[in-house]
C-alpha distance (Angstrom), angle and dihedral (degrees) to the residues before:
residue distance angle dihedral
X1 . . .
X2 3.75 . .
X3 3.79 119.3 .
X4 3.78 96.8 -166.1
X5 3.74 133.4 62.9
X6 3.79 124.3 -143.9
X7 3.89 123.8 -158.4
X8 3.80 122.5 -164.6
X9 2.93 118.1 -120.1
X10 3.74 98.0 27.7
X11 3.84 109.6 -103.4
X12 3.73 122.7 -122.8
X13 3.83 90.7 -117.5
X14 3.79 128.1 14.9
X15 3.85 120.7 177.7
X16 3.85 120.3 -178.7
X17 3.76 117.0 171.8
X18 3.81 95.1 -170.4
X19 3.77 99.8 -104.0
X20 3.85 121.7 128.3
X21 3.77 130.4 -162.7
X22 3.79 130.2 -153.4
X23 3.87 108.5 -108.2
X24 3.78 125.3 -155.7
X25 3.80 99.9 165.2
X26 3.73 141.1 -82.8
X27 3.80 127.5 -71.0
X28 3.82 96.7 -158.2
X29 3.86 104.0 33.1
X30 3.82 110.2 132.0
X31 3.94 111.3 -95.9
X32 3.75 91.8 -121.0
X33 3.86 93.2 59.9
X34 3.84 92.2 42.3
X35 3.74 91.8 54.7
X36 3.81 100.6 36.0
X37 3.84 96.7 48.9
X38 3.85 96.6 28.0
X39 3.81 95.3 -119.4
X40 3.84 111.0 166.1
X41 3.83 127.2 -126.2
X42 3.74 106.7 -107.1
X43 3.85 147.2 141.5
X44 3.88 99.7 -73.2
X45 3.83 118.6 106.5
X46 3.81 129.8 -150.4
X47 3.72 109.2 -146.7
X48 3.90 122.5 -165.4
X49 3.88 111.0 -141.9
X50 3.70 133.7 -174.4
X51 3.76 108.7 -112.4
X52 3.83 140.6 134.0
X53 3.80 117.7 -88.6
X54 3.84 126.1 -2.3
X55 3.74 125.9 -64.0
X56 3.88 154.4 120.4
X57 3.79 130.9 -117.3
X58 3.88 118.3 -170.3
X59 3.79 115.9 -155.7
X60 3.78 128.1 164.5
X61 3.88 107.7 -57.4
X62 3.76 92.1 -13.5
X63 3.83 140.0 82.4
X64 3.68 119.4 -165.1
X65 3.73 119.0 -155.5
X66 3.81 129.9 -172.5
X67 3.82 137.3 176.6
X68 3.78 118.9 8.5
X69 3.83 106.1 25.1
X70 3.83 93.1 -159.8
X71 3.80 91.3 55.9
X72 3.86 92.3 45.8
X73 3.82 90.7 50.3
X74 3.84 91.7 49.8
X75 3.77 89.8 52.4
X76 3.80 93.0 47.6
X77 3.91 91.8 49.7
X78 3.90 90.2 48.4
X79 3.85 89.1 54.1
X80 3.78 95.8 44.6
X81 3.86 93.3 46.2
X82 3.87 88.6 55.7
X83 3.76 100.5 41.2
X84 3.88 104.9 32.4
X85 3.76 108.1 -179.0
X86 3.75 98.8 22.9
X87 3.88 137.6 45.2
X88 3.85 128.2 -149.8
X89 3.79 120.7 -126.2
X90 3.79 96.9 -112.5
X91 3.85 141.1 154.8
X92 3.73 114.0 -153.4
X93 3.73 126.1 -174.5
X94 3.87 118.0 -167.9
X95 3.76 129.3 -155.0
X96 3.78 123.4 166.5
X97 3.79 129.4 -155.7
X98 3.92 90.4 -157.2
X99 3.79 129.7 46.4
X100 3.86 89.7 -114.4
X101 3.77 138.2 58.1
X102 3.74 118.8 -130.1
X103 3.71 151.5 98.4
X104 3.83 123.4 -106.8
X105 3.79 121.1 -161.4
X106 3.86 114.1 -173.3
X107 3.86 104.6 -149.9
X108 3.82 94.6 167.3
X109 3.86 93.5 87.2
X110 3.77 103.8 30.3
X111 3.82 107.3 33.0
X112 3.77 129.0 -119.0
X113 3.83 112.0 -28.3
X114 3.85 125.1 -121.9
X115 3.81 126.3 -151.0
X116 3.79 92.9 -86.1
X117 3.91 89.1 63.8
X118 3.78 89.3 62.7
X119 3.86 97.3 49.6
């Protein structure tokens, strides 16, 4: 099982103290995300808080999000997809240089990438 979490694009601030929590699913995740990403219904709560910027903080049985909800949900989904039945105790602050979130790989000049290209 993986002991690290990767977020794309790299967040402005990522603090992971090494603690992991058992994860059984969210009780208030929007239905679309639950179905599209096969995330179970469970006891964890996603709580919207008022705070400057955009980010996610995972505590035991609770995930706090602030700022742009779409960005926060994308971050949560990336973490859940990597870690499955556990969640790391992390605090993530997002800041983007462009008005969109994504990853662009130009293969026209360098051929088709292999796994080492992404590492």
